[in-house]
KELUM-122449 format. One record per residue (C-alpha): residue number from 0; residue in three letters; x, y, z. Coordinates in pm, 1 decimal. Each point is the difference from the previous one (the first is absolute). Layout:
// KELUM-122449
(NUM, "ALA", (X, Y, Z))
...
// end
This chain:
// KELUM-122449
(0, "GLN", (-2364.8, -2400.6, -1344.7))
(1, "LEU", (101.3, 364.8, 28.0))
(2, "THR", (-208.1, 240.0, -201.2))
(3, "SER", (155.2, 258.2, -226.8))
(4, "ALA", (54.1, 343.7, 152.1))
(5, "LYS", (-205.2, 288.6, -133.3))
(6, "PRO", (180.2, 296.9, -154.3))
(7, "CYS", (192.1, 223.2, 238.4))
(8, "LEU", (-159.5, 324.3, 121.1))
(9, "PRO", (113.3, 322.1, -166.5))
(10, "PRO", (315.9, 146.2, 157.9))
(11, "ASP", (-178.8, 312.3, 123.9))
(12, "LEU", (-221.9, -218.3, 219.2))
(13, "MET", (294.4, -182.8, 154.1))
(14, "ARG", (206.9, 288.7, 136.9))
(15, "PHE", (46.8, 18.0, 376.7))
(16, "SER", (-106.6, -356.9, 64.3))
(17, "CYS", (-69.3, -330.2, -159.9))
(18, "ARG", (-343.4, -122.6, -101.9))
(19, "ARG", (-154.9, -335.5, 83.4))
(20, "ARG", (-203.5, -190.2, -253.2))
(21, "GLY", (-94.8, -365.2, -67.2))
(22, "GLY", (237.6, -288.1, 38.5))
(23, "ARG", (101.4, -156.4, 334.2))
(24, "ARG", (-0.7, -378.5, -25.2))
(25, "PRO", (133.8, -289.2, 207.2))
(26, "CYS", (331.2, -156.1, -101.8))
(27, "VAL", (180.3, -325.6, 78.9))
(28, "ASP", (289.7, 107.7, 223.2))
(29, "ALA", (17.0, 306.2, 221.3))
(30, "GLU", (381.0, -21.9, 7.2))
(31, "SER", (30.6, 18.3, -377.5))
(32, "CYS", (-1.6, 326.9, -190.4))
(33, "LEU", (-170.6, -20.0, -338.3))
(34, "HIS", (25.4, 294.1, -235.7))
(35, "VAL", (-103.9, -10.6, -363.7))
(36, "SER", (116.7, 303.6, -195.3))
(37, "GLY", (-228.8, 94.3, -286.2))
(38, "ALA", (-153.5, -347.9, -13.8))
(39, "SER", (-348.2, 29.1, 143.5))
(40, "HIS", (-123.6, -236.7, -274.0))
(41, "LEU", (186.3, -293.3, 160.6))
(42, "PRO", (-195.8, -248.4, 212.5))
(43, "GLY", (37.3, 41.0, 373.7))
(44, "PRO", (111.3, -253.2, 262.8))
(45, "ALA", (-218.7, -249.3, 178.3))
(46, "LEU", (-209.9, 156.4, 274.1))
(47, "SER", (22.1, -46.9, 375.2))
(48, "ALA", (-234.2, 120.0, 267.7))
(49, "HIS", (280.6, 84.4, 245.5))
(50, "THR", (208.0, 261.4, -181.5))
(51, "GLU", (-55.1, 299.6, -221.0))
(52, "VAL", (155.9, 162.3, -301.9))
(53, "VAL", (56.3, 376.3, 6.8))
(54, "VAL", (-24.7, 145.3, -349.6))
(55, "VAL", (196.6, 316.6, -80.6))
(56, "ILE", (-40.0, 173.2, -335.6))
(57, "CYS", (264.3, 249.4, -113.9))
(58, "ARG", (-103.3, 191.8, -312.2))
(59, "GLY", (-185.3, -297.1, -141.9))
(60, "VAL", (253.0, -266.2, 100.3))
(61, "ARG", (-131.7, -255.3, 248.7))
(62, "PHE", (203.8, -146.0, 289.2))
(63, "GLU", (-107.8, -262.8, 251.5))
(64, "THR", (149.5, -49.7, 344.4))
(65, "THR", (-102.7, -62.7, 361.4))
(66, "ARG", (-31.2, 226.5, 301.6))
(67, "ARG", (273.1, -196.8, 177.4))
(68, "THR", (236.0, 80.1, -284.9))
(69, "LEU", (-91.3, 368.6, 20.2))
(70, "LEU", (109.1, 3.4, 366.3))
(71, "ARG", (350.5, -144.1, -50.7))
(72, "LEU", (162.7, 344.8, 5.7))
(73, "GLY", (-213.9, 115.5, 290.3))
(74, "PRO", (-345.3, 158.9, 23.7))
(75, "CYS", (-89.1, 194.1, -312.8))
(76, "TYR", (-289.6, 171.0, -173.0))
(77, "LEU", (-68.2, -293.7, -231.7))
(78, "ALA", (-35.2, -246.7, 289.0))
(79, "THR", (-242.8, 240.0, 167.3))
(80, "GLN", (-205.0, 20.3, -318.3))
(81, "ALA", (-2.5, -379.6, -24.7))
(82, "ASP", (-157.6, -14.3, 346.5))
(83, "ILE", (-306.2, 187.8, -117.1))
(84, "ASP", (-290.1, -243.7, -37.9))
(85, "THR", (-81.6, 57.6, -364.7))
(86, "ASP", (22.3, -184.5, -328.4))
(87, "GLU", (173.4, 286.4, -176.6))
(88, "SER", (352.6, -7.3, -136.7))
(89, "ILE", (261.5, 263.6, 77.1))
(90, "HIS", (73.9, 247.3, -279.7))
(91, "LEU", (329.2, 191.7, 5.7))
(92, "ASP", (96.0, 286.2, -228.0))
(93, "TYR", (361.3, -119.7, -20.1))
(94, "SER", (184.6, -192.6, -268.1))
(95, "ALA", (-13.9, -378.8, -10.7))
(96, "ASP", (382.3, -2.6, 0.8))
(97, "ALA", (9.3, 179.2, 335.6))
(98, "PHE", (-250.6, -233.8, 162.0))
(99, "LYS", (175.4, -307.1, -141.9))
(100, "VAL", (325.3, 108.1, 170.0))
(101, "LEU", (-187.3, 46.3, 328.2))
(102, "LEU", (-182.0, -332.9, -30.7))
(103, "ASP", (321.9, -186.6, -80.2))
(104, "ALA", (161.0, 158.7, 307.5))
(105, "LEU", (-295.4, -101.5, 218.4))
(106, "THR", (30.2, -356.5, -124.4))
(107, "THR", (375.9, -11.2, 58.2))
(108, "ALA", (-26.0, 150.3, 348.1))
(109, "GLN", (-158.0, -319.5, 129.6))
(110, "TYR", (335.7, -174.8, -42.4))
(111, "ASP", (260.7, 278.3, -15.0))
(112, "LEU", (-74.1, 352.5, 117.5))
(113, "GLY", (339.3, 128.0, -109.9))
(114, "LYS", (-44.9, -127.0, -356.1))
(115, "ALA", (-344.3, 162.5, -14.6))
(116, "LEU", (143.4, 338.4, 99.4))
(117, "LEU", (280.6, -34.7, -253.8))
(118, "HIS", (-255.5, -81.2, -270.5))
(119, "ILE", (-180.6, 327.2, 65.2))
(120, "ALA", (323.4, 199.2, 18.5))
(121, "ARG", (116.6, -128.8, -340.3))
(122, "HIS", (-322.7, 114.5, -169.5))
(123, "ARG", (-34.4, 345.8, 155.6))
(124, "VAL", (160.4, 175.9, -294.3))
(125, "SER", (-139.7, -209.0, -287.4))
(126, "VAL", (-365.4, 4.3, 117.4))
(127, "VAL", (-94.3, 364.1, 15.0))
(128, "ASP", (-305.8, -23.9, 229.3))
(129, "LEU", (125.3, -272.8, 235.6))
(130, "GLU", (89.7, 239.7, 280.2))
(131, "ALA", (-337.1, 175.4, -29.0))
(132, "LEU", (-181.3, -334.9, 20.4))
(133, "LEU", (193.1, -106.8, 310.8))
(134, "GLN", (-75.8, 329.8, 171.3))
(135, "PHE", (-368.5, -27.1, -95.6))
(136, "VAL", (-41.2, -349.4, 145.7))
(137, "LEU", (181.6, 109.1, 322.1))
(138, "LEU", (313.2, -207.2, -61.8))
(139, "GLY", (232.6, 294.8, -36.5))
(140, "TRP", (239.2, -143.0, 260.2))
(141, "VAL", (139.5, -243.6, -260.8))
(142, "LEU", (139.4, 299.5, -191.6))
(143, "GLY", (223.1, 89.7, 294.1))
(144, "VAL", (228.8, 303.4, 11.6))
(145, "SER", (215.4, 42.4, -309.2))
(146, "ARG", (359.9, 118.1, 38.1))
(147, "PRO", (155.1, -72.3, -342.3))
(148, "LEU", (373.5, -22.2, -55.6))
(149, "PRO", (130.5, 337.5, -124.3))
(150, "ALA", (161.5, 17.9, -340.1))
(151, "ALA", (371.2, -74.5, -3.2))
(152, "PRO", (225.4, 306.2, -1.6))
(153, "ALA", (199.7, 75.3, -312.8))
(154, "ALA", (305.0, -217.6, -58.5))
(155, "GLU", (229.2, 297.4, 71.4))
(156, "THR", (-143.4, 47.9, 351.5))
(157, "PRO", (258.3, -77.1, 271.4))
(158, "ARG", (-63.7, -319.1, 199.4))
(159, "ALA", (203.2, 74.4, 311.0))
(160, "ASP", (49.1, 273.6, 257.6))
(161, "GLN", (209.1, 52.3, 309.7))
(162, "LEU", (-302.2, 132.2, 193.0))
(163, "ASP", (-341.9, -159.7, 34.7))
(164, "CYS", (-166.9, 336.1, 62.7))
(165, "ARG", (103.4, 345.0, -114.4))
(166, "SER", (-165.4, 336.5, -55.2))
(167, "GLY", (-123.6, 59.9, -352.6))
(168, "PHE", (17.4, -289.9, -242.5))
(169, "ASN", (-12.5, -339.1, 169.7))
(170, "LEU", (113.5, -301.7, -200.1))
(171, "CYS", (-227.0, -231.7, 199.7))
(172, "ASN", (-308.0, 189.7, -121.2))
(173, "ALA", (120.1, -26.3, -359.5))
(174, "TYR", (-35.3, -378.7, 19.1))
(175, "GLN", (-292.2, -59.7, 236.1))
(176, "GLY", (-191.1, 325.5, -27.1))
(177, "ASP", (-98.3, 231.2, 282.9))
(178, "GLY", (-250.2, -188.0, 214.1))
(179, "LEU", (-130.7, -216.9, -284.0))
(180, "GLY", (65.0, -344.8, 145.6))
(181, "VAL", (-193.5, -247.4, 211.5))
(182, "PHE", (215.1, 41.4, 313.3))
(183, "HIS", (-45.0, 376.7, -9.0))
(184, "HIS", (-374.9, -49.5, -37.2))
(185, "LEU", (-11.2, -232.5, 301.6))
(186, "VAL", (212.6, 207.3, 237.8))
(187, "THR", (-185.4, 322.6, -78.2))
(188, "SER", (-351.8, -145.2, 19.0))
(189, "CYS", (-225.7, -20.8, 303.5))
(190, "ARG", (71.6, -376.1, 7.3))
(191, "HIS", (371.8, 48.8, 71.6))
(192, "ALA", (-40.7, -122.5, 358.5))
(193, "GLU", (-137.9, -332.8, -128.9))
(194, "LEU", (323.9, -96.8, -174.2))
(195, "PRO", (172.8, -298.3, 165.2))
(196, "CYS", (304.6, 118.7, 193.6))
(197, "ARG", (70.7, -284.1, 245.0))
(198, "TYR", (28.4, -377.5, 7.2))
(199, "ARG", (-247.4, -218.5, 183.8))
(200, "LEU", (285.5, -136.1, 211.6))
(201, "CYS", (358.7, 120.1, 30.8))
(202, "SER", (290.6, -79.9, 230.2))
(203, "ALA", (280.2, 199.5, 162.0))
(204, "PRO", (301.5, -226.6, 63.8))
(205, "ASP", (271.5, 150.8, 219.9))
(206, "VAL", (266.0, -176.4, -204.6))
(207, "LEU", (-38.0, 264.5, -273.1))
(208, "LEU", (33.7, 309.8, 215.2))
(209, "GLY", (327.0, 186.8, -28.7))
(210, "LEU", (144.8, 262.3, 228.7))
(211, "GLY", (-251.1, 279.5, 55.2))
(212, "GLU", (-278.8, -171.1, -193.5))
(213, "GLU", (-358.3, -70.1, 100.5))
(214, "TYR", (-314.2, -136.7, -161.4))
(215, "VAL", (-282.9, 227.0, -111.7))
(216, "GLU", (-365.5, -90.5, 48.5))
(217, "PRO", (-187.2, -45.6, -330.8))
(218, "LEU", (-211.7, 289.6, -123.5))
(219, "ASP", (-379.2, -21.3, -15.8))
(220, "VAL", (-24.8, 241.9, -294.1))
(221, "PRO", (259.0, 90.7, -265.0))
(222, "GLN", (208.7, 313.3, 28.9))
(223, "GLN", (-135.4, 299.5, -185.2))
(224, "GLY", (88.1, -4.8, -368.6))
(225, "CYS", (164.9, -343.5, 22.7))
(226, "MET", (-75.2, -347.6, -132.0))
(227, "PRO", (76.6, -296.8, 230.5))
(228, "VAL", (242.3, -252.7, -146.5))
(229, "SER", (127.4, -329.2, 141.5))
(230, "ILE", (371.4, -53.5, -67.0))
(231, "GLU", (103.6, -366.8, 3.9))
(232, "LEU", (354.4, -135.8, -4.4))
(233, "ASP", (200.2, -306.5, 87.4))
(234, "ALA", (42.3, -29.8, 377.4))
(235, "PHE", (378.4, -45.1, -28.6))
(236, "MET", (20.2, 344.2, -162.0))
(237, "MET", (-78.8, 150.5, 340.3))
(238, "LYS", (329.3, -112.7, 151.9))
(239, "ARG", (163.6, 281.6, 191.9))
(240, "ARG", (375.2, 43.1, -8.5))
(241, "ASP", (11.0, 250.9, 285.9))
(242, "ASN", (-196.3, -203.1, 253.7))
(243, "TRP", (19.7, -371.2, -85.4))
(244, "ASN", (-221.0, -236.2, 198.5))
(245, "GLN", (76.4, -371.5, 2.5))
(246, "ASN", (-371.2, -81.2, -1.3))
(247, "PHE", (-53.3, 184.6, -327.8))
(248, "GLU", (102.2, -291.5, -222.9))
(249, "ALA", (-262.5, -234.8, 146.5))
(250, "TRP", (-267.0, 270.4, -13.7))
(251, "ALA", (75.8, 89.0, -363.3))
(252, "GLU", (-5.1, -362.4, -111.9))
(253, "ALA", (-338.0, -54.2, 166.1))
(254, "SER", (-147.7, 325.2, -134.5))
(255, "ASN", (106.0, -39.5, -366.0))
(256, "ARG", (-138.6, 337.3, -120.0))
(257, "VAL", (-106.7, 299.3, 209.2))
(258, "ALA", (-204.8, 312.8, -67.8))
(259, "SER", (-82.6, 337.6, 153.6))
(260, "ILE", (-238.7, 277.8, -105.0))
(261, "TYR", (127.8, 340.6, -109.4))
(262, "MET", (-164.2, 317.2, -130.7))
(263, "LEU", (79.9, 96.4, -359.6))
(264, "LYS", (-51.5, 367.9, -74.7))
(265, "VAL", (-254.5, 49.3, -279.1))
(266, "CYS", (-108.3, 362.8, 26.2))
(267, "ALA", (226.4, 301.7, -11.2))
(268, "GLY", (-25.5, 236.6, 294.5))
(269, "GLN", (207.9, 185.7, 252.6))
(270, "PHE", (-134.9, -198.3, 294.3))
(271, "ILE", (-19.2, -343.5, -167.2))
(272, "ASN", (288.1, -226.9, 89.4))
(273, "GLY", (40.4, -360.2, -107.2))
(274, "ASP", (255.3, -261.4, 99.5))
(275, "VAL", (333.5, -66.7, -164.0))
(276, "ILE", (-65.6, -344.4, -150.7))
(277, "THR", (306.0, -210.2, -76.9))
(278, "MET", (-14.2, -335.6, -176.0))
(279, "ASN", (247.4, -287.0, -7.0))
(280, "ALA", (55.5, -247.3, -279.2))
(281, "GLY", (-317.3, -209.7, -13.2))
(282, "SER", (-207.0, 252.3, 196.5))
(283, "THR", (-364.4, 58.3, -88.6))
(284, "ALA", (-233.2, 295.0, 46.7))
(285, "VAL", (-362.2, -110.9, 53.1))
(286, "PHE", (-287.9, 246.5, -35.8))
(287, "ASP", (-349.1, -93.3, 123.6))
(288, "LEU", (-300.9, 196.9, -129.1))
(289, "GLY", (-229.8, -150.5, 261.8))
(290, "TRP", (-275.7, -258.7, 20.1))
(291, "ARG", (-259.0, 19.9, -282.3))
(292, "ARG", (219.8, 238.5, -200.9))
(293, "SER", (150.5, -113.3, -330.0))
(294, "LEU", (198.3, 177.3, -267.1))
(295, "ILE", (0.8, -76.0, -371.8))
(296, "ASN", (360.9, 101.0, -40.5))
(297, "GLU", (99.4, 186.6, -315.6))
(298, "GLY", (352.5, 77.5, 112.9))
(299, "LEU", (227.1, 140.5, 267.8))
(300, "VAL", (269.1, 262.3, 42.7))
(301, "PHE", (264.6, -17.2, 271.3))
(302, "GLY", (320.3, 174.6, 95.3))
(303, "MET", (299.7, -183.6, 148.4))
(304, "ASN", (373.4, 46.9, 35.9))
(305, "ARG", (300.8, -212.0, 88.8))
(306, "THR", (176.3, 30.3, 333.0))
(307, "TRP", (376.9, 45.9, 40.1))
(308, "ALA", (40.4, -379.0, 26.0))
(309, "ASN", (-167.4, -62.6, -337.1))
(310, "ARG", (266.5, 125.1, -239.1))
(311, "PRO", (-75.2, 5.3, -374.2))
(312, "GLY", (125.0, -303.2, -187.6))
(313, "MET", (1.4, -233.4, 302.8))
(314, "HIS", (-308.5, -193.5, -111.0))
(315, "HIS", (-336.5, 24.2, -174.7))
(316, "ASP", (-296.7, 150.7, 185.9))
(317, "ILE", (-325.9, -187.5, -66.6))
(318, "LEU", (-357.0, 109.1, 77.1))
(319, "SER", (-301.7, -231.8, 18.5))
(320, "VAL", (-357.5, 110.7, 69.6))
(321, "ASP", (-272.9, -234.4, 127.6))
(322, "VAL", (-364.5, 64.5, 75.9))
(323, "THR", (-228.5, -194.4, 235.8))
(324, "SER", (-379.0, 4.1, 26.8))
(325, "ASP", (-237.2, -174.6, 240.9))
(326, "LEU", (-332.4, 99.3, -151.6))
(327, "LYS", (-284.5, -250.8, 13.8))
(328, "GLY", (166.7, -249.7, 230.3))
(329, "GLU", (310.8, -81.5, -204.4))
(330, "VAL", (363.3, 113.1, 29.4))
(331, "ARG", (185.6, 63.7, -324.3))
(332, "THR", (353.7, 127.6, -55.9))
(333, "THR", (104.7, 111.6, -347.6))
(334, "ARG", (338.4, 110.6, -131.9))
(335, "LEU", (-36.4, 327.9, -189.8))
(336, "VAL", (357.9, 67.0, -101.8))
(337, "CYS", (362.4, -104.6, 49.8))
(338, "GLN", (264.9, 225.6, -150.7))
(339, "PRO", (341.4, 159.6, 64.8))
(340, "LEU", (37.2, 343.1, 159.0))
(341, "ASN", (244.0, 233.3, -170.3))
(342, "PHE", (104.6, 259.2, 256.9))
(343, "GLU", (178.2, 320.9, -88.5))
(344, "GLY", (293.0, -6.7, 239.8))
(345, "ASP", (-106.8, 61.1, 359.8))
(346, "LEU", (-273.4, 247.9, -100.1))
(347, "ILE", (-369.3, -51.3, 74.6))
(348, "THR", (-116.9, -168.7, -319.6))
(349, "TYR", (-365.6, -9.0, -105.4))
(350, "PHE", (-144.8, -308.1, -165.6))
(351, "ARG", (-331.4, -11.5, -187.5))
(352, "LEU", (-170.6, -336.0, -62.3))
(353, "SER", (-320.2, -43.9, -200.2))
(354, "PHE", (-202.0, -321.3, -20.4))
(355, "PRO", (-194.4, -89.9, -317.1))
(356, "ALA", (-370.5, -69.5, 31.5))
(357, "GLU", (39.3, -374.1, -52.4))
(358, "THR", (227.3, -32.4, 306.4))
(359, "GLN", (-196.2, 226.8, 233.5))
(360, "CYS", (-166.7, -161.3, 299.4))
(361, "LEU", (-163.7, 97.7, 325.9))
(362, "GLY", (218.6, 30.5, 306.3))
(363, "ARG", (-35.4, 94.3, 363.9))
(364, "MET", (371.5, -32.1, 86.5))
(365, "PHE", (294.5, 94.7, -217.6))
(366, "ARG", (351.9, -126.1, 62.1))
(367, "LEU", (315.0, 157.1, -143.0))
(368, "ARG", (314.7, -209.9, 42.2))
(369, "VAL", (354.2, 111.2, -82.4))
(370, "ASP", (276.0, -254.5, -47.4))
(371, "ALA", (369.5, 36.3, -68.3))
(372, "PHE", (124.5, -259.7, -247.3))
(373, "HIS", (353.3, -101.3, -88.6))
(374, "PRO", (80.5, -333.8, -164.4))
(375, "ASN", (296.2, -57.7, 235.3))
(376, "ILE", (-176.8, 82.7, 328.6))
(377, "GLY", (-217.5, -274.6, 142.1))
(378, "ASP", (-136.6, 161.5, 317.4))
(379, "TYR", (-20.1, 371.1, 67.2))
(380, "VAL", (-103.6, -66.8, 360.5))
(381, "THR", (342.6, -133.1, 97.8))
(382, "HIS", (203.4, 234.9, -220.1))
(383, "ASP", (195.1, 241.3, 220.0))
(384, "ASN", (-46.4, 308.3, -218.2))
(385, "LEU", (-349.6, -65.5, -132.9))
(386, "SER", (-197.1, -95.9, 311.4))
(387, "VAL", (-46.1, 370.3, 78.9))
(388, "PRO", (-282.0, 211.3, -155.5))
(389, "LEU", (57.3, 48.8, -372.5))
(390, "TYR", (-299.4, 220.0, -92.2))
(391, "ILE", (-206.4, 291.7, 132.7))
(392, "LEU", (-367.1, 9.6, -101.9))
(393, "ARG", (-102.0, 361.8, -56.2))
(394, "SER", (-347.7, -10.2, -154.3))
(395, "VAL", (-260.8, -239.2, -139.8))
(396, "GLU", (-326.7, 77.3, -176.0))
(397, "LEU", (-253.3, -238.3, -153.7))
(398, "PHE", (-240.8, 80.9, -282.1))
(399, "GLY", (-319.6, -163.2, -119.6))
(400, "THR", (-359.4, -42.0, 113.9))
(401, "LEU", (-61.1, -32.0, 373.9))
(402, "ILE", (-313.3, -199.7, 86.3))
(403, "GLU", (-157.8, -53.0, 340.7))
(404, "ALA", (-246.6, -288.7, 14.6))
(405, "PRO", (-316.4, 28.7, 213.9))
(406, "GLU", (0.3, -179.3, 334.0))
(407, "ASP", (-274.4, -243.8, -99.9))
(408, "LEU", (218.8, -134.9, -283.0))
(409, "CYS", (292.8, -66.1, 235.8))
(410, "PRO", (-151.6, -142.9, 317.9))
(411, "GLY", (209.1, -114.0, 292.7))
(412, "ALA", (366.5, 70.1, 64.4))
(413, "PRO", (269.8, 37.5, -268.7))
(414, "LEU", (199.8, -307.2, -91.4))
(415, "LEU", (328.4, 189.4, 25.0))
(416, "ALA", (122.4, 189.5, 303.7))
(417, "PRO", (133.2, 351.5, -70.2))
(418, "PHE", (320.7, -1.1, -209.5))
(419, "SER", (11.4, -381.9, 11.9))
(420, "ILE", (79.0, -125.3, -348.6))
(421, "GLU", (255.4, -249.4, 129.8))
(422, "PRO", (-99.0, -215.0, 302.8))
(423, "ASN", (348.7, -73.5, 137.0))
(424, "VAL", (96.7, 350.5, 105.5))
(425, "THR", (72.9, 112.5, 357.2))
(426, "ARG", (-162.9, 339.2, 45.5))
(427, "LEU", (178.1, 240.6, 233.1))
(428, "LYS", (-63.8, 329.6, 167.0))
(429, "ARG", (208.3, 283.0, -134.9))
(430, "ARG", (322.5, 96.8, 173.2))
(431, "ARG", (123.9, 351.1, 56.8))
(432, "THR", (291.0, 165.4, 174.6))
(433, "ASN", (-88.8, 155.2, 332.6))
(434, "LEU", (250.8, 275.2, 75.1))
(435, "LEU", (-83.2, -21.3, 370.2))
(436, "LEU", (119.2, -361.9, 6.2))
(437, "GLU", (334.6, 67.7, -164.3))
// end
């Protein structure tokens, strides 16, 4: 049976590092994580000669766990201390509440790494010394990089503008802040070149080329100040009226949906140029943060306007946002929101979406889909006036906590190829007009 722990050392003796004193014992199951908060008088488990209990005492409160459990979020100071050949327990000058959150996350990480990270994120504010404890035990990576959603502008603030960038006051900055978001952090960091900006495989069918067009080779690194985005649409939406090819119908039916990668301008600057990104009814914009990166999404802000073909009053414009994660060997797709978009005429309208804590989840890829809905129109693909682009995507910014997991927690290759939320999508090289070919 486990013996009762002796009183904790005075706080002044436990600064800088933890102390070790009496109390490592064998336990039944190395995979289990036993922690008894404030209950050192309880009898212990049956003993085994093959495994060991690691005893951690936080300000007089005793916890029991195993070294294998301590390693489930990667190498840390506590696991190193457990390796020391001694019969002393580990004393920490941190609250029992903070260590309980950490221990629960370590236990959960065996089955669901994403849920473990969410558990820590939801207690960062309520447990005052949790962040300090995680930094002390060398698990600071689970805290990630915080880019919180800015406060909503006053109700009287305009929502729409004719220009997406102007000198002086910029309406985009009023809604998403000036460089406060996750995309801005990624494209301005030293890791910008690591962002995915190409598919694993992509095709270049001649049937799609119009007069004076050519395919462009995929980029190896993103353009400066830009975030790569994969724009998906129904293959029949790519029908050309100026250069019809009889083979197009068969190709479109076989391809179902198609996608190409564009560069969305994130940073303001005289020499930063992004692409003009148009979207049809049913088009999606897929953003990929990269392998081992995940975002606990608090919200997003984006700017979009109608095209000339999308006249007010023709139909309802619907937005849906999905998030996909492939952490710890499992692919999950979650719907975050589905709601109407209320544009202000043909002006660039800014939309701000916030997600409550209970609906937040980890995501590597984020998909924004815009749909045009009218109760009397069954198929926008075959509609003569609505098969053309209906929207122009001007800006997108995500907010939340960006986390990058260590390599040893995500061994092997990712389950999802870059930008590949949906499997049945034909990925294409980008087309451009070559003036020399006209």
